[in-house]
TITI-610821 format. One line per field, with one value per residue (C-alpha): residue number from 1; residue in one letter; chain; x, y, z. Coordinates in nm, 4 decimals. Layout:
pos	c(NUM, ...)
code	c(A, ...)
unit	c(A, ...)
x	c(X, ...)
y	c(Y, ...)
z	c(Z, ...)
***
This chain:
pos	c(1, 2, 3, 4, 5, 6, 7, 8, 9, 10, 11, 12, 13, 14, 15, 16, 17, 18, 19, 20, 21, 22, 23, 24, 25, 26, 27, 28, 29, 30, 31, 32, 33, 34, 35, 36, 37, 38, 39, 40, 41, 42, 43, 44, 45, 46, 47, 48, 49, 50, 51, 52, 53, 54, 55, 56, 57, 58, 59, 60, 61, 62, 63, 64, 65, 66, 67, 68, 69, 70, 71, 72, 73, 74, 75, 76, 77, 78, 79, 80, 81, 82, 83, 84, 85, 86, 87, 88, 89, 90, 91, 92, 93, 94, 95, 96, 97, 98, 99, 100, 101, 102, 103, 104, 105, 106, 107, 108, 109, 110, 111, 112, 113, 114, 115, 116, 117, 118, 119, 120, 121, 122, 123, 124, 125, 126, 127, 128, 129, 130, 131, 132, 133, 134, 135, 136, 137, 138, 139, 140, 141, 142, 143, 144, 145, 146, 147, 148, 149, 150, 151, 152, 153, 154, 155, 156, 157, 158, 159, 160, 161, 162, 163, 164, 165, 166, 167, 168, 169, 170, 171, 172, 173, 174, 175, 176, 177, 178, 179, 180, 181, 182, 183, 184, 185, 186, 187, 188, 189, 190, 191, 192, 193, 194, 195, 196, 197, 198, 199, 200, 201, 202, 203, 204, 205, 206, 207, 208, 209, 210, 211, 212, 213, 214, 215, 216, 217, 218, 219, 220, 221, 222, 223, 224, 225, 226, 227, 228, 229, 230, 231, 232, 233, 234, 235, 236, 237, 238, 239, 240, 241, 242, 243, 244, 245, 246, 247, 248, 249, 250, 251, 252, 253, 254, 255, 256, 257, 258, 259, 260, 261, 262, 263, 264, 265, 266, 267, 268, 269, 270, 271, 272, 273, 274, 275, 276, 277, 278, 279, 280, 281, 282, 283, 284, 285, 286, 287, 288, 289, 290, 291, 292, 293, 294, 295, 296, 297, 298, 299, 300, 301, 302, 303, 304, 305, 306, 307, 308, 309, 310, 311, 312, 313, 314, 315, 316, 317, 318, 319, 320, 321, 322, 323, 324, 325, 326, 327, 328, 329, 330, 331, 332, 333, 334, 335, 336, 337, 338, 339, 340, 341, 342, 343, 344, 345, 346, 347, 348, 349, 350, 351, 352, 353, 354, 355, 356, 357, 358, 359, 360, 361, 362, 363)
code	c(M, V, C, V, A, A, F, I, V, L, L, A, L, S, L, P, V, V, V, L, S, A, I, G, R, F, K, P, K, V, A, K, F, T, K, P, Y, F, G, M, F, K, K, A, W, Y, C, V, G, R, R, V, T, L, R, K, C, D, S, N, F, K, D, D, I, K, N, S, V, L, R, K, V, V, L, K, K, P, K, L, V, K, P, V, S, V, G, I, E, V, V, A, F, L, I, V, V, V, A, V, W, S, I, L, T, L, I, K, S, G, T, A, L, Y, V, Y, G, T, C, D, V, S, N, P, K, G, C, V, V, G, E, S, Q, F, C, A, V, G, E, E, T, D, K, N, F, F, E, S, I, G, T, W, F, T, E, W, G, T, L, A, A, D, I, P, A, R, V, K, Q, W, E, A, R, D, Y, V, P, E, T, A, D, Y, Y, G, R, F, D, S, N, K, P, V, A, L, D, I, F, D, P, G, C, F, V, C, R, D, S, Y, I, Q, Q, K, R, Q, G, F, F, D, K, Y, N, V, A, L, V, P, Y, P, I, T, S, G, H, D, G, Y, R, F, K, N, S, Y, L, I, S, R, Y, I, V, A, T, H, F, V, P, L, T, D, S, T, Y, P, A, G, W, Q, V, V, D, K, I, F, T, G, Y, N, D, K, N, Q, N, W, Q, D, V, F, N, N, D, E, N, Y, N, G, A, K, V, E, Q, V, L, R, G, W, F, L, E, F, G, Y, T, K, E, Q, V, K, E, I, G, D, L, A, N, S, N, Q, V, R, K, V, I, T, D, D, K, R, L, V, E, D, D, I, R, V, K, M, I, P, T, M, L, Y, D, G, Q, R, H, S, G, L, W, K, G)
unit	c(A, A, A, A, A, A, A, A, A, A, A, A, A, A, A, A, A, A, A, A, A, A, A, A, A, A, A, A, A, A, A, A, A, A, A, A, A, A, A, A, A, A, A, A, A, A, A, A, A, A, A, A, A, A, A, A, A, A, A, A, A, A, A, A, A, A, A, A, A, A, A, A, A, A, A, A, A, A, A, A, A, A, A, A, A, A, A, A, A, A, A, A, A, A, A, A, A, A, A, A, A, A, A, A, A, A, A, A, A, A, A, A, A, A, A, A, A, A, A, A, A, A, A, A, A, A, A, A, A, A, A, A, A, A, A, A, A, A, A, A, A, A, A, A, A, A, A, A, A, A, A, A, A, A, A, A, A, A, A, A, A, A, A, A, A, A, A, A, A, A, A, A, A, A, A, A, A, A, A, A, A, A, A, A, A, A, A, A, A, A, A, A, A, A, A, A, A, A, A, A, A, A, A, A, A, A, A, A, A, A, A, A, A, A, A, A, A, A, A, A, A, A, A, A, A, A, A, A, A, A, A, A, A, A, A, A, A, A, A, A, A, A, A, A, A, A, A, A, A, A, A, A, A, A, A, A, A, A, A, A, A, A, A, A, A, A, A, A, A, A, A, A, A, A, A, A, A, A, A, A, A, A, A, A, A, A, A, A, A, A, A, A, A, A, A, A, A, A, A, A, A, A, A, A, A, A, A, A, A, A, A, A, A, A, A, A, A, A, A, A, A, A, A, A, A, A, A, A, A, A, A, A, A, A, A, A, A, A, A, A, A, A, A, A, A, A, A, A, A, A, A, A, A, A, A, A, A, A, A, A, A, A, A)
x	c(0.0050, 0.2894, 0.4343, 0.0898, 0.0540, 0.3976, 0.3457, 0.0272, 0.1917, 0.4790, 0.2581, 0.0849, 0.4154, 0.5270, 0.2583, 0.3735, 0.7256, 0.6221, 0.4808, 0.7855, 1.0101, 0.8273, 0.9407, 1.2965, 1.4457, 1.3096, 1.4379, 1.7852, 1.6688, 1.3757, 1.6082, 1.8422, 1.5563, 1.3906, 1.7208, 1.6824, 1.3090, 1.3227, 1.4605, 1.1919, 0.9207, 1.0699, 1.0573, 0.7063, 0.5945, 0.7578, 0.5671, 0.2220, 0.2617, 0.3025, 0.0107, -0.2163, -0.1251, -0.1930, 0.1762, 0.3738, 0.6112, 0.9637, 1.1531, 1.2625, 1.0907, 0.8362, 1.1243, 1.3227, 1.0175, 0.9558, 1.3234, 1.3822, 1.1163, 1.1901, 1.5503, 1.4993, 1.2614, 1.5000, 1.7570, 1.5045, 1.2364, 1.3119, 1.0006, 0.7780, 0.9418, 0.6656, 0.3564, 0.4965, 0.5493, 0.1842, 0.0930, 0.2709, 0.0689, -0.2290, -0.1619, -0.0831, -0.4113, -0.6036, -0.4071, -0.4850, -0.8566, -0.8951, -0.7170, -0.9376, -1.2513, -1.1592, -1.1016, -1.4226, -1.6027, -1.4517, -1.5531, -1.9161, -1.9415, -1.8295, -2.0759, -2.3684, -2.2802, -2.3138, -2.6423, -2.7995, -2.6261, -2.5263, -2.2573, -2.4568, -2.7156, -2.9027, -2.9054, -2.8947, -2.9119, -2.5857, -2.3699, -2.4828, -2.2493, -2.3102, -2.6368, -2.8886, -3.2081, -3.4404, -3.6298, -3.4497, -3.6328, -3.5405, -3.3308, -3.1193, -3.2562, -3.0060, -2.8391, -2.6186, -2.2780, -2.4038, -2.7094, -2.4528, -2.2345, -2.5242, -2.6449, -2.2909, -2.3156, -2.6700, -2.5817, -2.3770, -2.6906, -2.8892, -2.6256, -2.5988, -2.9715, -2.9926, -2.6963, -2.8973, -3.1796, -2.9113, -2.8774, -3.2517, -3.4767, -3.7714, -4.1124, -4.3303, -4.6638, -4.5398, -4.5424, -4.8386, -5.0827, -5.4370, -5.5399, -5.3164, -5.4831, -5.3313, -5.3099, -5.5809, -5.7362, -5.5445, -5.3989, -5.2828, -5.0593, -4.8385, -4.5753, -4.6703, -4.4662, -4.4857, -4.4618, -4.3921, -4.4003, -4.4703, -4.7318, -4.5061, -4.1879, -4.0728, -3.8631, -4.1465, -4.3330, -4.0521, -4.0532, -4.4163, -4.3957, -4.1159, -4.2892, -4.6329, -4.4277, -4.2171, -4.5139, -4.4235, -4.7650, -4.8670, -4.6069, -4.6780, -4.9626, -4.8420, -4.9610, -4.9751, -4.8439, -4.8582, -4.5884, -4.5669, -4.1995, -4.1871, -3.9523, -3.8486, -4.0635, -4.4214, -4.3940, -4.3930, -4.1407, -4.4097, -4.6867, -4.9912, -4.8518, -5.0278, -5.3554, -5.3472, -5.2232, -5.5241, -5.7602, -5.5906, -5.6225, -5.9958, -6.0720, -5.9987, -6.2840, -6.5331, -6.4245, -6.5379, -6.7448, -6.7395, -6.3814, -6.0686, -5.8418, -5.8836, -5.9592, -5.6425, -5.4297, -5.6350, -5.5428, -5.1787, -5.2024, -5.3703, -5.0964, -4.8184, -4.9228, -5.2262, -5.2287, -5.4563, -5.6179, -5.2885, -5.0868, -4.9211, -4.8529, -5.0915, -4.7739, -4.6165, -4.9447, -4.9621, -4.6145, -4.5555, -4.8667, -4.9403, -5.3201, -5.3544, -5.3632, -5.6218, -5.9592, -5.8742, -5.6701, -5.9685, -6.1995, -5.9836, -5.9585, -6.3471, -6.3857, -6.1643, -6.3690, -6.6956, -6.4983, -6.3867, -6.7626, -6.8358, -7.1599, -7.1802, -7.2812, -6.9839, -6.7636, -6.8570, -6.8025, -6.4392, -6.3992, -6.5224, -6.3062, -5.9867, -6.0220, -6.0973, -5.8771, -5.9187, -5.7566, -5.4789, -5.4065, -5.3656, -5.1226, -4.9212, -4.9235, -4.7763, -4.5165, -4.4048, -4.4072, -4.1887, -3.9451, -3.9184, -3.9928, -3.8754, -3.6085, -3.6603, -3.4206, -3.4973, -3.8343, -3.9507, -3.8901, -4.0274, -4.0066, -4.0148, -3.8461, -3.7072, -3.5336, -3.5554, -3.5030, -3.4655, -3.4598, -3.5564, -3.6820, -3.4955, -3.6215)
y	c(0.0013, 0.2536, 0.2072, 0.2848, 0.5715, 0.7092, 0.6589, 0.8690, 1.1428, 1.1475, 1.1538, 1.4431, 1.6095, 1.5351, 1.7465, 2.0907, 1.9690, 1.8971, 2.2425, 2.4167, 2.2039, 2.3211, 2.6706, 2.7044, 2.9075, 2.6775, 2.3549, 2.3323, 2.3907, 2.1658, 1.8911, 1.9358, 1.9327, 1.6063, 1.4080, 1.2288, 1.1810, 1.0155, 0.6824, 0.6615, 0.7281, 0.4578, 0.2062, 0.3138, 0.2623, -0.0850, -0.1891, -0.0529, -0.2374, -0.5425, -0.4794, -0.3908, -0.7377, -0.9124, -0.9740, -0.9144, -0.6137, -0.7837, -0.4791, -0.3165, 0.0256, 0.0041, -0.0146, 0.2538, 0.4953, 0.4003, 0.4057, 0.7477, 0.8814, 0.6500, 0.7108, 1.0900, 0.9491, 0.6767, 0.9189, 1.1845, 0.9652, 0.6026, 0.5112, 0.6548, 0.4321, 0.1697, 0.4227, 0.6209, 0.3066, 0.2117, 0.5785, 0.5620, 0.2542, 0.4397, 0.7586, 0.5420, 0.3592, 0.6857, 0.8485, 0.5169, 0.5383, 0.9100, 0.8751, 0.5754, 0.7575, 1.0854, 0.8821, 0.6966, 1.0147, 1.2011, 0.8965, 0.9284, 1.2880, 1.2566, 0.9889, 1.1787, 1.4939, 1.2862, 1.1048, 1.4155, 1.7360, 1.7773, 1.6043, 1.5541, 1.2627, 1.3172, 1.6973, 1.8259, 2.1742, 2.1443, 2.1077, 2.2468, 2.3040, 2.5733, 2.7559, 2.4643, 2.5900, 2.3493, 2.2603, 1.9510, 1.6399, 1.4587, 1.7322, 1.6034, 1.6582, 1.7150, 1.3723, 1.2504, 1.0967, 0.7253, 0.8214, 1.0280, 0.7241, 0.5120, 0.7583, 0.7737, 0.3951, 0.4115, 0.6502, 0.4145, 0.1794, 0.4855, 0.5927, 0.2340, 0.2049, 0.5602, 0.5237, 0.3336, 0.6063, 0.8580, 0.6944, 0.5364, 0.6279, 0.7992, 0.7279, 0.9890, 0.7933, 0.4983, 0.6996, 0.9233, 0.8107, 0.7509, 1.0524, 1.2907, 1.5653, 1.6950, 2.0592, 2.1284, 1.8764, 1.5535, 1.5438, 1.2086, 1.3801, 1.5337, 1.3587, 1.3177, 1.4985, 1.4672, 1.7725, 1.7017, 1.9946, 2.1314, 2.4044, 2.5957, 2.5708, 2.8919, 2.7255, 2.5289, 2.8853, 2.9962, 2.6864, 2.7005, 3.0722, 2.9950, 2.6999, 2.8889, 3.1677, 2.9564, 2.7219, 2.4046, 2.3206, 2.3693, 2.1422, 1.8452, 1.6891, 1.7758, 1.5594, 1.7051, 1.5443, 1.7484, 1.6477, 1.8174, 1.8030, 1.6458, 1.7787, 1.6232, 1.3115, 1.4401, 1.7881, 1.9681, 2.2145, 2.4564, 2.4538, 2.4561, 2.2334, 1.9104, 2.0646, 2.2433, 1.9218, 1.7340, 1.9868, 1.9524, 1.5937, 1.6037, 1.8113, 1.5126, 1.3108, 1.6172, 1.7447, 2.0542, 1.9701, 2.3118, 2.4108, 2.3546, 2.3433, 2.0895, 2.2759, 2.1277, 2.3385, 2.6403, 2.6336, 2.6002, 2.8831, 3.1149, 3.0226, 3.0708, 3.3731, 3.5255, 3.7733, 3.9016, 4.2405, 4.3699, 4.2764, 3.9916, 3.6570, 3.3832, 3.1427, 3.3942, 3.4516, 3.0818, 3.0200, 3.3109, 3.4667, 3.3254, 3.3990, 3.1470, 2.8098, 2.5462, 2.6765, 3.0185, 2.8430, 2.6298, 2.9268, 3.0815, 2.7552, 2.7291, 3.0716, 2.9830, 2.6723, 2.8972, 3.1266, 2.8307, 2.7221, 2.4800, 2.4753, 2.5192, 2.1427, 2.0576, 2.2547, 2.0960, 1.7690, 1.8551, 1.9700, 1.6447, 1.4415, 1.6493, 1.5504, 1.1927, 0.8697, 0.8108, 1.1344, 1.0949, 0.7422, 0.8908, 1.1552, 0.8483, 0.6483, 0.9486, 1.0218, 0.6371, 0.6821, 1.0089, 0.8722, 0.5196, 0.4699, 0.7978, 0.8406, 1.2242, 1.4127, 1.7720, 1.9639, 2.0402, 1.7079, 1.6527, 1.3646, 1.4447, 1.3553, 1.0293, 1.2168, 1.3035, 1.6893, 1.8233, 2.1593, 2.4999, 2.4555, 2.6898, 2.5589)
z	c(-0.0042, 0.0663, -0.2692, -0.4351, -0.2188, -0.2990, -0.6625, -0.6421, -0.4492, -0.6831, -0.9799, -0.8609, -0.7875, -1.1321, -1.2989, -1.2012, -1.2762, -1.6152, -1.6668, -1.5263, -1.7391, -2.0475, -1.9604, -2.0786, -1.7976, -1.5369, -1.6953, -1.5227, -1.1830, -1.2195, -1.3536, -1.0462, -0.7994, -0.9546, -1.0017, -0.6873, -0.6933, -1.0587, -0.9215, -0.6546, -0.9171, -1.1403, -0.8331, -0.7427, -1.1022, -1.1086, -0.7597, -0.8958, -1.2135, -1.0244, -0.7962, -1.0687, -1.2079, -0.8739, -0.8021, -0.5178, -0.5250, -0.5285, -0.4640, -0.1225, -0.2320, 0.0724, 0.3151, 0.1422, 0.1830, 0.5468, 0.6461, 0.4986, 0.7369, 1.0467, 1.0381, 1.1793, 1.4298, 1.5565, 1.6286, 1.8310, 1.9425, 1.9367, 2.1263, 1.8377, 1.5703, 1.6073, 1.5998, 1.3081, 1.1308, 1.1745, 1.1132, 0.7541, 0.6709, 0.7643, 0.5696, 0.2651, 0.2747, 0.3203, 0.0224, -0.1894, -0.1017, -0.1649, -0.4942, -0.6073, -0.4862, -0.6779, -1.0042, -0.9606, -0.8875, -1.1968, -1.4221, -1.2839, -1.3099, -1.6790, -1.7470, -1.5750, -1.7992, -2.1002, -1.9983, -1.8195, -1.9240, -1.5421, -1.3485, -1.0324, -1.0533, -0.7480, -0.7516, -1.0976, -1.0190, -0.8052, -1.1190, -1.4226, -1.7281, -1.9935, -2.0218, -1.9465, -1.7733, -1.6177, -1.3113, -1.1474, -1.0764, -0.7547, -0.6028, -0.3201, 0.0299, 0.3272, 0.4151, 0.7055, 0.5976, 0.5724, 0.3690, 0.1257, 0.0880, 0.0106, -0.2476, -0.3882, -0.4790, -0.5718, -0.8382, -1.0338, -1.0648, -1.1932, -1.4338, -1.5806, -1.6249, -1.7921, -2.0395, -2.2921, -2.2705, -2.3919, -2.7277, -2.7546, -3.0510, -2.8578, -3.0207, -2.8628, -2.9480, -2.7485, -2.4268, -2.4441, -2.1628, -2.2498, -2.0403, -2.2178, -2.4316, -2.7646, -2.8270, -3.0926, -3.3052, -3.3659, -3.7438, -3.8574, -4.0824, -3.8198, -3.5980, -3.2368, -2.9676, -2.5752, -2.3499, -1.9837, -1.7675, -1.4100, -1.3941, -1.1517, -1.3120, -1.4563, -1.7416, -1.8581, -1.8920, -2.1093, -2.3135, -2.3829, -2.4891, -2.7219, -2.8770, -2.9349, -3.0811, -3.3213, -3.4339, -3.2491, -3.1739, -3.5389, -3.6781, -3.4207, -3.2335, -2.8848, -2.5889, -2.2558, -1.9249, -1.6005, -1.3664, -1.0342, -0.9232, -0.5607, -0.2897, 0.0251, 0.1271, 0.1082, -0.0590, -0.3751, -0.5215, -0.6242, -0.3735, -0.6060, -0.8648, -0.7490, -0.7127, -1.0567, -1.2225, -1.0877, -1.2317, -1.5705, -1.5738, -1.4564, -1.7570, -1.9640, -1.8424, -1.8864, -2.2362, -2.3912, -2.6878, -2.8800, -2.8441, -3.0797, -2.7563, -2.4597, -2.1330, -1.9922, -2.2503, -2.1925, -1.8314, -1.9081, -2.1469, -1.8849, -1.6216, -1.8421, -2.0345, -1.8430, -1.6023, -1.3100, -1.2622, -1.0881, -1.3983, -1.2323, -1.4140, -1.2903, -1.2518, -1.0146, -0.8243, -0.7667, -0.6872, -0.4444, -0.3192, 0.0247, -0.0032, -0.3088, -0.1356, -0.1850, -0.2046, -0.3658, -0.6445, -0.7085, -0.7159, -0.9823, -1.1781, -1.1699, -1.2902, -1.5945, -1.6768, -1.6828, -1.9356, -2.1351, -2.1944, -1.9079, -1.7131, -1.3511, -1.3329, -1.5317, -1.3322, -1.0259, -1.1746, -1.2742, -0.9206, -0.7716, -1.0140, -0.9232, -0.5845, -0.6431, -0.6288, -0.9912, -1.0816, -0.8195, -0.9629, -1.3063, -1.1496, -0.9763, -1.2982, -1.5086, -1.2424, -1.2854, -1.6651, -1.6257, -1.3754, -1.4603, -1.8240, -1.9801, -1.6973, -1.6742, -1.4750, -1.5829, -1.6294, -1.8994, -2.0972, -2.4715, -2.6828, -3.0588, -3.3723, -3.2198, -2.9515, -2.5825, -2.5168, -2.1614, -2.0335, -2.1947, -2.5491, -2.7936, -3.1301)
***
């Protein structure tokens, strides 16, 4: 273990040496300084090569390293020779463990960056490269030391399962739930797209506005799957998302008869592009206004339904459905679809043209 640790340390020290050697005026000084250590590096490399091939290191390099340290201890504190010798072994072990852990973490982070566009599997927002914009799914909560270690190992399994999804041919129509409504009337001549979003996610709002402006909804048959992002063990990232999602799903069972656009999509449009009488965007109101909880949000939604063309009896039916086990089961099934089948880590996520697109839609 000592020879492996020495190799790691010497290898780390060699990096600045290589840089300085490349600078002409430092080369003579660097050569003089590194000459005594070059032989040590060769021995360390020899030992590591044998260890990697599961052979015993047959040189005395380990003893050379320990003796170079213990020589000074023997002269000054003879009684400390044994404890220091044990300490050298312990430090060597820790150096190797940290080095191996660092290399594995680097590999895991690089793989996650390829698969998800973020190097942190459990907390995507914690490691964003570039200008990615999204609302993270499964954002990590506070964990103790042992839970963090367990998560570190679990992430390897998650990555292994998600690597195929990165190169998979995604056929949107294969993932459209029976309860999903299409934007406008279905046109068999258009390809199918699936739009997964959280009503409270501001990136979803920006994506929707961009898609509407650039004609995305005219080019595709876009199916809607509301997905309220969870937070912690029993909460939601955006306080009213679950309630609004239930109402959106409930409208599927009470469809508008004389409207081009399903009520669920009209609710989405109101939330993302509509404003109240104080010129405040409805998404901001639902997310941030403390007065808008439960009954008051339902009151606003029911008022919209009357505007869309529903009767008072139909609005009551939608309200009853939104609070029923039937609709709650649909939300649960959609959650399983999003997390387990489509393997979503970022919201919004869209499936179209055989690919999975995550984060802000830019056209």
